[in-house]
TORTI-128507 format. One record per residue: residue in three letters; x, y, z of N, C-alpha, C in turn. Coordinates in steps of 0.001 Angstrom, whole numbers, padded with zeros to 6 digits, always signed. Layout:
// residues N
ALAXYZXYZXYZ ...
//
This chain:
// residues 355
UNK+000839-001194+000000+000000+000000+000000+000877+001249+000000 UNK+000461+002237-000742+001179+003504-000802+000219+004625-000418 UNK+000616+005421+000551-000160+006587+000971+000662+007819+000644 UNK+000073+008755-000076+000779+009982-000439+000592+011044+000629 UNK+001643+011798+000868+001585+012976+001737+001669+014179+000800 UNK+000532+014798+000473+000474+015771-000630+000868+017190-000234 UNK+002095+017350+000222+002562+018683+000577+002833+019486-000692 UNK+002607+020788-000619+002753+021625-001802+004199+021678-002279 UNK+005145+021811-001351+006540+021995-001749+007329+020697-001811 UNK+007000+019738-000938+007824+018531-000863+006960+017300-000610 UNK+006127+016922-001584+005295+015725-001399+006156+014462-001375 UNK+005647+013444-000708+006356+012170-000673+005368+011058-000399 UNK+005849+009833-000580+005010+008663-000391+005427+007883+000853 UNK+004447+007220+001443+004682+006293+002542+004283+004898+002047 UNK+005243+004000+001972+004980+002620+001568+004715+001795+002828 UNK+003628+001041+002825+003216+000269+003998+002993-001184+003596 UNK+003618-002110+004338+003378-003523+004079+004520-004373+004583 UNK+004355-005683+004575+005421-006575+005062+006524-006751+004034 UNK+007757-006970+004529+008885-007293+003652+009517-006121+002940 UNK+009136-004895+003263+009613-003742+002508+011073-003387+002785 UNK+011621-003806+003924+013023-003475+004199+013944-004074+003147 UNK+013574-005208+002585+014398-005825+001555+014332-005061+000235 UNK+013376-004152+000130+013266-003306-001063+013776-001893-000811 UNK+014411-001685+000344+014825-000331+000724+015728+000309-000319 UNK+016679-000446-000840+017600+000109-001830+016893+000543-003097 UNK+016032-000325-003619+015316-000003-004852+014402+001195-004645 UNK+013698+001224-003507+012804+002346-003240+013589+003639-003016 UNK+014697+003551-002293+015501+004746-002032+016085+005319-003322 UNK+016504+004455-004242+017100+004935-005489+016071+005619-006380 UNK+014789+005446-006064+013753+006160-006803+013621+007614-006417 UNK+014154+007971-005244+014037+009365-004787+015393+010006-004499 UNK+016457+009203-004488+017805+009695-004230+018764+009159-005293 UNK+019787+009942-005612+020872+009434-006430+021765+008585-005545 UNK+021977+007306-005875+022814+006455-005010+024186+007067-004772 UNK+024585+007073-003525+025876+007626-003118+026120+007260-001672 UNK+026939+008032-000996+027233+007735+000400+026059+008150+001273 UNK+025721+007298+002212+024606+007606+003109+024910+007076+004501 UNK+024285+007715+005493+024381+007270+006882+023119+006507+007234 UNK+023274+005287+007689+022152+004506+008199+022199+004604+009716 UNK+021310+005417+010287+021294+005647+011731+020237+004740+012356 UNK+020653+003968+013338+019754+003043+014008+020150+002954+015476 UNK+019489+002071+016242+019858+001959+017653+020249+000531+018004 UNK+020691+000369+019234+021276-000903+019656+020253-002026+019745 UNK+018954-001701+019814+017924-002742+019801+017587-003185+018383 UNK+017497-002227+017494+017043-002504+016128+018162-003062+015252 UNK+019386-002581+015459+020497-002958+014579+020660-004464+014402 UNK+020640-005264+015491+020834-006709+015295+019766-007366+014439 UNK+018557-006819+014442+017456-007409+013678+017483-007012+012202 UNK+017736-005717+011931+017429-005220+010600+018537-004445+009897 UNK+019570-004005+010585+020582-003159+009945+021266-003879+008790 UNK+021551-005156+008968+022218-005908+007907+021360-006018+006659 UNK+020078-006314+006838+019162-006436+005692+019072-005124+004919 UNK+018928-004035+005656+018799-002743+004987+020096-002370+004288 UNK+021232-002579+004963+022525-002261+004355+022737-003054+003071 UNK+022411-004332+003102+022584-005166+001910+021714-004666+000756 UNK+020491-004301+001067+019593-003802+000034+020100-002486-000553 UNK+020583-001606+000316+021104-000319-000153+022366-000508-000999 UNK+023244-001381-000554+024483-001614-001310+024183-002209-002676 UNK+023199-003094-002730+022828-003699-004012+022308-002655-004995 UNK+021779-001547-004471+021261-000474-005320+022307+000598-005597 UNK+023549+000390-005107+024628+001323-005408+024960+002334-004340 UNK+024365+002192-003162+024663+003116-002071+025901+002654-001299 UNK+026670+003602-000813+027823+003354+000066+027353+003661+001489 UNK+027187+002631+002297+026499+002760+003576+027466+002904+004742 UNK+027251+003933+005558+027962+004107+006819+026945+003885+007928 UNK+027075+002784+008652+026118+002449+009711+026541+003099+011018 UNK+025626+003812+011661+025880+004493+012930+024825+004042+013930 UNK+025278+003519+015069+024371+002927+016052+024429+003735+017339 UNK+023247+004169+017817+023155+004882+019094+022525+003956+020125 UNK+022683+004296+021382+022062+003514+022447+020554+003648+022367 UNK+019855+002554+022596+018398+002579+022539+017831+003364+023717 UNK+016720+004052+023482+016053+004756+024575+015965+006247+024350 UNK+015092+006885+025117+014795+008307+024977+016007+009196+025223 UNK+016969+008713+026020+018143+009551+026308+018984+009813+025060 UNK+018787+009033+024003+019526+009283+022760+019063+010561+022066 UNK+017863+011039+022410+017350+012254+021787+017920+013478+022492 UNK+019195+013741+022235+019870+014847+022891+020783+015557+021898 UNK+021113+016801+022206+022060+017539+021369+023429+016868+021352 UNK+023796+016261+022477+025101+015601+022538+025187+014441+021560 UNK+024142+013628+021510+024142+012498+020580+024056+012994+019143 UNK+023235+013993+018896+023143+014555+017547+024491+015099+017093 UNK+025187+015796+017987+026506+016328+017659+027498+015207+017360 UNK+027454+014155+018169+028348+013018+017945+028096+012374+016583 UNK+026828+012226+016213+026513+011649+014905+027037+012525+013779 UNK+026874+013841+013912+027390+014753+012886+028907+014623+012755 UNK+029594+014543+013880+031051+014416+013830+031467+013099+013177 UNK+030733+012025+013484+031035+010736+012853+030780+010791+011349 UNK+029755+011498+010937+029455+011627+009512+030527+012448+008804 UNK+031024+013488+009466+032118+014276+008891+033356+013399+008716 UNK+033677+012626+009742+034857+011746+009681+034724+010691+008588 UNK+033485+010261+008329+033249+009231+007314+033163+009807+005901 UNK+033286+011126+005789+033313+011737+004470+031959+012048+003864 UNK+030918+012039+004667+029617+012424+004137+029569+013929+003925 UNK+028926+014359+002826+028870+015780+002519+027452+016172+002127 UNK+027318+017325+001465+025976+017834+001153+025260+016987+000107 UNK+025990+016094-000585+025349+015203-001557+024917+013888-000925 UNK+025178+013721+000365+024865+012476+001060+023427+012504+001587 UNK+023029+011403+002217+021669+011291+002759+021709+010517+004064 UNK+020625+010607+004804+020458+009879+006069+019264+008951+005927 UNK+019405+007740+006449+018267+006832+006579+018082+006528+008051 UNK+016836+006667+008524+016519+006501+009948+015811+005172+010141 UNK+016516+004203+010731+015980+002853+010923+015701+002633+012400 UNK+014437+002676+012795+014105+002467+014204+012759+003073+014555 UNK+012545+003245+015833+011304+003808+016328+011315+005319+016331 UNK+010415+005895+017137+010263+007338+017144+011496+008096+017582 UNK+012243+007551+018524+013459+008226+018986+014466+008338+017856 UNK+014716+007228+017172+015681+007232+016065+015194+008144+014941 UNK+013900+008087+014640+013378+008928+013571+013525+010407+013871 UNK+013166+010814+015088+013290+012223+015473+014751+012671+015465 UNK+015616+011824+016018+017040+012156+016116+017697+012212+014745 UNK+017515+011153+013955+018159+011099+012641+017604+012174+011713 UNK+016301+012439+011798+015727+013509+010995+016303+014866+011362 UNK+016533+015078+012662+017144+016325+013122+018576+016453+012615 UNK+019318+015354+012680+020690+015366+012166+020675+015716+010673 UNK+019757+015115+009925+019661+015432+008500+019309+016901+008280 UNK+018493+017461+009171+018073+018859+009019+019213+019839+009234 UNK+020161+019487+010089+021226+020438+010428+022548+020138+009739 UNK+022733+018939+009210+024010+018576+008601+024140+019276+007246 UNK+025211+020028+007066+025385+020817+005843+024140+021649+005538 UNK+023501+022151+006585+022275+022966+006502+021109+022220+005872 UNK+021178+020901+005903+020043+020111+005459+020353+019182+004307 UNK+020287+017873+004567+020451+016870+003524+019219+015958+003544 UNK+018970+015209+002482+017765+014374+002426+017809+013244+003454 UNK+016616+012817+003854+016553+011603+004665+015325+010785+004320 UNK+015431+009507+004634+014355+008545+004415+014046+007891+005750 UNK+012767+007746+006067+012364+007099+007305+012084+005617+007091 UNK+012617+004809+007983+012380+003363+008002+011858+003000+009395 UNK+010619+003381+009719+010092+003189+011073+009822+001716+011368 UNK+010121+001310+012595+010025-000117+012957+009089-000379+014132 UNK+008389+000632+014619+007437+000456+015720+006088+000989+015283 UNK+005041+000612+016014+003707+001104+015664+003633+002614+015807 UNK+004150+003142+016909+004025+004584+017130+004759+005368+016053 UNK+005894+004862+015588+006622+005587+014546+005972+005399+013185 UNK+005396+004231+012920+004769+004014+011619+003478+004799+011461 UNK+002684+004897+012521+001399+005587+012394+001497+007083+012649 UNK+002596+007535+013240+002617+008931+013679+003932+009648+013390 UNK+004993+009321+014122+006141+010213+014147+006956+010226+012863 UNK+006861+009187+012028+007650+009169+010784+007041+010056+009710 UNK+005809+010500+009911+005097+011295+008908+004917+012715+009426 UNK+005277+013682+008627+004983+015060+009014+006171+015984+009123 UNK+007382+015433+009192+008560+016284+009133+008967+016971+010413 UNK+008335+016619+011535+008806+017189+012802+009999+016369+013285 UNK+011137+017016+013398+012345+016357+013887+012836+017109+015113 UNK+013597+016439+015963+014102+017174+017111+014655+016294+018201 UNK+015205+016971+019195+015742+016313+020381+015165+016994+021610 UNK+015352+016354+022733+014811+016882+023991+015774+017876+024624 UNK+015211+018836+025330+016006+019727+026160+015818+019350+027618 UNK+016553+020006+028502+016432+019693+029921+015039+020009+030444 UNK+014318+020904+029759+013003+021309+030230+011844+020532+029651 UNK+012096+019682+028641+010975+018951+028072+011293+018308+026743 UNK+010283+017611+026198+010443+016866+024957+010424+017792+023745 UNK+011297+017475+022797+011247+018057+021450+011318+019584+021438 UNK+012008+020156+022404+012102+021614+022466+013128+022168+021491 UNK+013983+021304+020947+015034+021719+020016+014834+020920+018738 UNK+014451+021580+017658+014160+020802+016468+013929+021662+015245 UNK+013483+021003+014182+013255+021671+012913+012218+020894+012119 UNK+011503+021596+011245+010673+020921+010256+011583+020486+009110 UNK+011595+019198+008826+012432+018676+007734+011741+017420+007215 UNK+011088+017539+006074+010294+016434+005555+011179+015331+004960 UNK+010804+014068+005154+011539+012987+004511+011273+012972+003011 UNK+012152+012317+002275+011905+012101+000843+010987+010900+000626 UNK+010955+010006+001618+010223+008756+001480+010124+008125+002868 UNK+009045+007402+003117+008925+006602+004333+008600+005170+003924 UNK+009328+004223+004503+009137+002804+004216+008750+002124+005521 UNK+007467+001819+005665+006943+001234+006903+006730-000259+006699 UNK+007724-001041+007059+007661-002504+006925+006926-003064+008140 UNK+005699-003489+007931+004898-003982+009061+005428-005300+009611 UNK+006306-005964+008884+006922-007178+009410+007800-006915+010616 UNK+008310-005683+010753+009160-005364+011907+008385-005371+013207 UNK+007075-005239+013123+006268-005171+014346+006223-006506+015069 UNK+006559-007591+014363+006511-008928+014984+007638-009132+015979 UNK+008681-008317+015917+009804-008492+016844+009731-007538+018034 UNK+008672-006743+018108+008555-005808+019224+008224-006555+020510 UNK+008820-006149+021631+008368-006669+022928+006901-006297+023138 UNK+006196-007098+023941+004754-006898+024126+004440-005481+024586 UNK+005192-004980+025559+004908-003644+026088+005075-002582+025002 UNK+006127-002682+024193+006371-001694+023155+005351-001820+022030 UNK+004899-003021+021764+003852-003215+020764+002581-002462+021175 UNK+002161-002645+022410+000901-002050+022845+000984-000538+022989 UNK+002144+000000+023373+002196+001440+023618+001924+002237+022349 UNK+002234+001671+021190+001991+002386+019956+000532+002657+019676 UNK-000344+001862+020271-001768+002033+020011-002335+003292+020661 UNK-001592+003930+021547-002072+005203+022092-002246+006222+020977 UNK-001319+006249+020028-001440+007193+018915-002562+006777+017964 UNK-002768+005485+017780-003887+005013+016962-005211+005454+017586 UNK-005331+005271+018893-006560+005647+019594-006755+007164+019540 UNK-005674+007916+019611-005765+009377+019451-006326+009734+018080 UNK-005788+009109+017027-006299+009381+015682-007780+009020+015571 UNK-008161+007913+016191-009574+007522+016183-010424+008600+016835 UNK-009957+009133+017946-010728+010133+018682-010901+011417+017889 UNK-009842+011884+017231-009914+013201+016602-010416+013169+015164 UNK-010365+011964+014498-010741+011939+013083-011637+010777+012661 UNK-011439+009564+013163-012149+008407+012610-012382+007372+013699 UNK-013542+007480+014364-013829+006620+015515-013934+005153+015124 UNK-014175+004877+013840-014289+003483+013414-012969+002736+013534 UNK-011866+003454+013680-010568+002795+013889-010579+001924+015145 UNK-011411+002281+016124-011451+001496+017355-011969+000083+017101 UNK-012641-000109+015976-013159-001430+015639-012252-002164+014663 UNK-011114-001581+014319-010266-002156+013266-008815-002258+013712 UNK-008612-002716+014932-007271-002704+015490-006477-003981+015217 UNK-007008-004892+014388-006326-006184+014236-005618-006357+012892 UNK-006105-005746+011822-005461-005853+010513-004371-004798+010430 UNK-003148-005168+010811-002105-004168+011003-001740-003383+009751 UNK-001461-004016+008603-001106-003198+007440-002180-002182+007076 UNK-003434-002611+007070-004521-001687+006758-004641-000607+007822 UNK-004494-001002+009086-004586-000038+010186-003490+001014+010085 UNK-002261+000568+009801-001148+001512+009667-001437+002480+008532 UNK-001878+001961+007385-002144+002816+006228-003240+003825+006526 UNK-004301+003411+007208-005384+004334+007538-004901+005443+008471 UNK-004057+005095+009414-003520+006110+010320-002585+007064+009607 UNK-001761+006533+008710-000874+007390+007918-001700+008370+007093 UNK-002802+007898+006517-003657+008769+005707-004241+009907+006551 UNK-004641+009603+007785-005151+010646+008680-004070+011673+008972 UNK-002887+011185+009346-001784+012103+009658-001390+012913+008422 UNK-001339+012262+007254-000944+012945+006025-001909+014066+005683 UNK-003204+013816+005838-004202+014837+005510-004070+016052+006419 UNK-003830+015812+007691-003689+016919+008643-002418+017708+008366 UNK-001321+016992+008105-000044+017665+007823-000142+018484+006540 UNK-000790+017922+005513-000921+018643+004245-001708+019931+004416 UNK-002673+019929+005327-003491+021117+005560-002760+022170+006375 UNK-001796+021731+007206-001154+022669+008142+000273+022194+008427 UNK+001129+022249+007394+002465+021644+007493+003274+022200+008651 UNK+003245+023518+008839+004106+024153+009840+003350+024565+011103 UNK+002166+023993+011304+001359+024222+012506+001099+025708+012738 UNK+000655+026368+011663+000341+027799+011753-001152+028080+011674 UNK-001960+027067+011324-003392+027267+011131-004241+026689+012251 UNK-003618+025976+013183-004352+025378+014282-004848+023970+014018 UNK-004758+023518+012753-005257+022183+012417-004315+021107+012926 UNK-003037+021275+012671-002062+020260+013084-002001+020138+014602 UNK-002331+021200+015278-002326+021161+016743-003302+020120+017287 UNK-004295+019729+016488-005250+018723+016945-004566+017389+017231 UNK-003428+017157+016593-002668+015921+016835-002109+015874+018249 UNK-002194+016996+018961-001692+017040+020338-002732+016581+021357 UNK-003863+016061+020896-004861+015562+021838-004221+014523+022769 UNK-004286+014791+024079-003686+013902+025060-002219+014147+025329 UNK-001591+015021+024534-000142+015172+024640+000305+016233+025634 UNK-000556+017197+025948-000139+018261+026858+000213+017682+028230 UNK-000718+017008+028844-000445+016384+030141+000455+015167+029969 UNK+000290+014427+028869+001108+013240+028638+002594+013554+028585 UNK+002974+014591+027851+004386+014977+027790+004890+015438+029148 UNK+004037+016148+029892+004439+016585+031229+004717+015415+032144 UNK+003876+014393+032077+004081+013195+032890+005349+012465+032465 UNK+005555+012352+031148+006753+011662+030650+008021+012337+031155 UNK+008012+013667+031159+009174+014416+031640+009336+014284+033146 UNK+008248+014463+033894+008325+014440+035359+008700+013063+035894 UNK+008289+012012+035197+008598+010651+035645+010051+010295+035410 UNK+010722+011057+034525+012084+010707+034127+012012+009839+032885 UNK+012664+010300+031811+012556+009575+030548+013052+008144+030711 UNK+012205+007225+030276+012524+005809+030396+011575+005064+031295 UNK+010971+005768+032278+010017+005078+033145+008758+004705+032358 UNK+008231+005677+031618+007099+005413+030743+007576+005399+029295 UNK+007097+004464+028511+007217+004590+027071+006323+005741+026631 UNK+006625+006300+025472+005888+007478+025018+004377+007235+025018 UNK+003950+006129+024443+002524+005849+024349+001868+005656+025701 UNK+002622+005165+026670+002075+004982+028022+001803+006329+028673 UNK+002727+007271+028502+002495+008614+029041+001345+009296+028316 UNK+001271+009097+026991+000183+009693+026227-001151+009079+026637 UNK-001176+007800+027004-002402+007179+027487-002949+007931+028696 UNK-002079+008252+029630-002508+009020+030799-003025+010393+030385 UNK-002351+011011+029412-002821+012294+028913-004164+012199+028216 UNK-004395+011081+027511-005684+010880+026841-006813+010732+027857 UNK-006540+010035+028949-007558+009899+029998-007962+011282+030513 UNK-006960+012086+030832-007242+013428+031355-007953+014284+030315 UNK-007512+014211+029054-008118+015027+027998-009559+014612+027738 UNK-009831+013316+027804-011221+012853+027611-012118+013350+028738 UNK-011625+013260+029968-012433+013704+031092-012670+015212+031051 UNK-011657+015971+030641-011843+017420+030484-012818+017713+029351 UNK-012797+016891+028309-013726+017079+027193-015169+016861+027631 UNK-015378+015898+028510-016723+015682+029053-017155+016910+029859 UNK-016253+017429+030683-016570+018562+031558-016754+019864+030790 UNK-015862+020116+029825-015752+021453+029230-016285+021552+027803 UNK-016419+020412+027115-016792+020489+025701-018023+019668+025352 UNK-018623+019024+026354-019854+018288+026103-019673+016917+025481 UNK-018462+016363+025539-018261+015013+025028-019161+014039+025779 UNK-019834+013170+025048-020702+012160+025653-019850+011234+026528 UNK-020193+011068+027794-019412+010174+028664-019260+008765+028103 UNK-020239+008321+027295-020139+006980+026712-019003+006911+025692 UNK-018779+008005+024957-017664+008036+024019-016331+008097+024758 UNK-016305+008846+025847-015113+008857+026702-014814+007445+027193 UNK-015855+006738+027619-015671+005377+028128-015136+004444+027047 UNK-015570+004638+025791-015068+003798+024700-013583+004021+024471 UNK-013154+005269+024565-011731+005568+024387-010914+004934+025512 UNK-011386+005075+026742-010673+004490+027873-010668+002972+027798 UNK-011753+002386+027296-011805+000934+027136-010778+000460+026111 UNK-010609+001232+025033-009611+000871+024025-008202+000929+024610 UNK-007934+001925+025454-006640+001991+026137-006438+000759+027008 UNK-007488+000375+027711-007419-000797+028579-007156-002067+027771 UNK-007749-002168+026586-007549-003339+025730-006081-003517+025370 UNK-005334-002417+025354-003920-002481+024995-003002-002281+026201 UNK-003552-002586+027369-002750-002625+028593-002034-001301+028857 UNK-002676-000209+028458-002086+001110+028639-002552+001715+029955 UNK-001661+002392+030665-001983+002858+032023-003020+003983+032030 UNK-003839+003968+033077-004830+005020+033267-004756+005631+034658 UNK-003810+005212+035450-003637+005769+036792-002189+006174+037005 UNK-002007+007174+037834-000698+007790+038047-000202+007496+039450 UNK+001004+006966+039593+001517+006675+040928+001827+007950+041705 UNK+001746+007878+043026+001846+009092+043844+003215+009752+043816 UNK+004275+009000+043528+005609+009601+043605+005922+010536+042438 UNK+005094+010507+041382+005268+011484+040296+004491+012729+040692 UNK+005199+013757+041096+004582+014911+041745+003868+015819+040742 UNK+002729+016324+041175+001957+017236+040340+002769+018466+039986 UNK+003493+019021+040929+004269+020234+040668+005349+019987+039612 UNK+005934+018788+039603+006938+018476+038581+006294+018388+037200 UNK+005087+017844+037141+004370+017785+035868+004059+019198+035384 UNK+003573+020049+036294+003251+021422+035924+004488+022183+035473 UNK+005602+021943+036133+006844+022610+035749+007227+022270+034315 UNK+007058+021003+033945+007341+020588+032569+006338+021205+031603 UNK+005066+021261+032008+004033+021820+031136+004296+023290+030822 UNK+004784+024019+031780+004990+025456+031570+006054+025740+030519 UNK+006916+024769+030260+007961+024932+029241+007568+024293+027918 UNK+006364+023725+027870+005939+022978+026686+005634+023925+025533 UNK+005831+023433+024311+005567+024234+023116+004101+024596+022970 UNK+003231+023874+023667+001797+024126+023523+001323+025274+024416 UNK+002236+025935+025114+001916+027151+025859+002260+028343+024969 UNK+001329+029272+024781+001573+030468+023994+001420+031672+024909 UNK+002509+032410+025098+002493+033594+025967+001912+033270+027336 UNK+002269+032090+027842+001821+031684+029162+000435+031086+029205 UNK-000272+031053+028064-001629+030504+028017-001587+029070+027505 UNK-002431+028254+028078-002492+026848+027718-003364+026677+026479 UNK-002835+025998+025460-003628+025612+024292-003890+024118+024434 UNK-005119+023764+024734-005456+022392+025099-006472+021847+024102 UNK-006209+020653+023574-007100+020048+022588-008196+019269+023306 UNK-009448+019570+022937-010620+018909+023503-011459+018283+022388 UNK-012344+017387+022780-013296+016774+021855-014716+017207+022183 UNK-015435+017717+021180-016879+017914+021352-017604+016590+021179 UNK-017139+015835+020198-017618+014481+019945-016539+013781+019127 UNK-016586+012458+018991-015561+011777+018197-015455+012380+016797 UNK-014230+012690+016400-013992+013289+015097-014112+014790+015058 UNK-014479+015408+016173-014648+016862+016221-013799+017433+017358 UNK-012509+017543+017080-011561+018095+018050-011349+019576+017778 UNK-010977+020306+018811-010688+021730+018653-009690+022155+019717 UNK-009021+023271+019449-008055+023819+020392-008735+024860+021258 UNK-008675+024654+022567-009307+025564+023512-008250+026342+024287 UNK-008544+027602+024537-007689+028414+025413-008364+028653+026763 UNK-009422+027890+027039-010209+028097+028254-009853+027133+029378 UNK-008919+026221+029139-008515+025290+030183-007479+025971+031078 UNK-007733+025971+032357-006852+026649+033303-005899+025660+033961 UNK-004906+026202+034621-003986+025350+035365-004723+024605+036475 UNK-005726+025233+037037-006546+024558+038059-007243+023332+037479 UNK-007772+023463+036254-008397+022325+035587-007396+021183+035409 UNK-006194+021546+034997-005175+020526+034751-004770+019847+036051 UNK-004584+020623+037094-004225+020034+038397-005308+019058+038846 UNK-006561+019444+038680-007657+018572+039100-007627+017241+038334 UNK-007322+017293+037052-007286+016063+036270-006056+015208+036584 UNK-004944+015851+036865-003759+015086+037292-004062+014345+038582 UNK-004680+015035+039519-005012+014394+040788-006048+013285+040598 UNK-006960+013474+039636-007956+012428+039366-007302+011158+038838 UNK-006155+011304+038179-005430+010127+037688-004884+009279+038836 UNK-004848+009841+040018-004330+009118+041189-005470+008401+041965 UNK-006646+008416+041408-007801+007861+042137-007580+006405+042529 UNK-006913+005685+041665-006542+004295+041991-005050+004177+041823 UNK-004413+003466+042694-002970+003273+042557-002700+002449+041315 UNK-001686+002831+040596-001352+002083+039387-000195+002730+038682 UNK-000038+002389+037409+001070+002922+036622+002248+001974+036674 UNK+003393+002487+036220+004612+001677+036133+005654+002211+037115 
//
């Protein structure tokens, strides 16, 4: 399956299906002139797939420099990005070279950022290997690393030339990492297509449908200047704050977003008239994928708020919070107060739980 991302200046395709990593070289040569390239991956993914991708690229005429970073959120840092750039300089990569990002959301964000800043920008191709990266982070051109104050505070818009989403890679995911990706699927269902909640088993079709949702939103608001792309932040305001306050690594991204989705759904019932039954369906879908809905007491509310205040979704000190009027009808509200957020964070502690 091929889903187009119809951007005005830099359109590209997302290929979705099993076995596509073995076609990486042929597909890449359709959008790049074969030459020297950096294959950036992590220590978890490299043993499974780096060899296959390298062989495919070499067969198509690419000269591959494989660069492996440590797995985990801590790799999304300026220090790691700088190290990768220095390694690429030492390996002789220049402005005619390219980057391929093989891995999950961390690798995609990091490698895309490196491509955005190396020689003021070189092409890159995404090879996402997790559900969250295939349905969400590999599409849209947001690249970046984390700062001390929060996620993705240092970054750039840099669209890929191509995305190759091999759904066969999902079979090697650990159970916890497999399920966490569905938080983004459930988010897409909430803001655009509630029928996705009934179609969570056919993975290639599910991935393609989610890519199409993300592509349509990105095409309408590539640089997040019209308010449309901001709808993708449903559940992310509080979710990112929790991820930061807990310490990166305690929660997987989707697990933190699950907690944010719970809070956002409950606020939508209170403030936007969302039917409680629809809220319950969203929470039930999270439960089906073993995603957390309760917050342990040691993650302090004040630490979450401190992270939120530095978040990109604050404009001039005002909170821009995505709510649902009904499934498929999301909007950005400026009426949610810090008091509202504190109340919902505390409500997440109603039952002991979490990781």
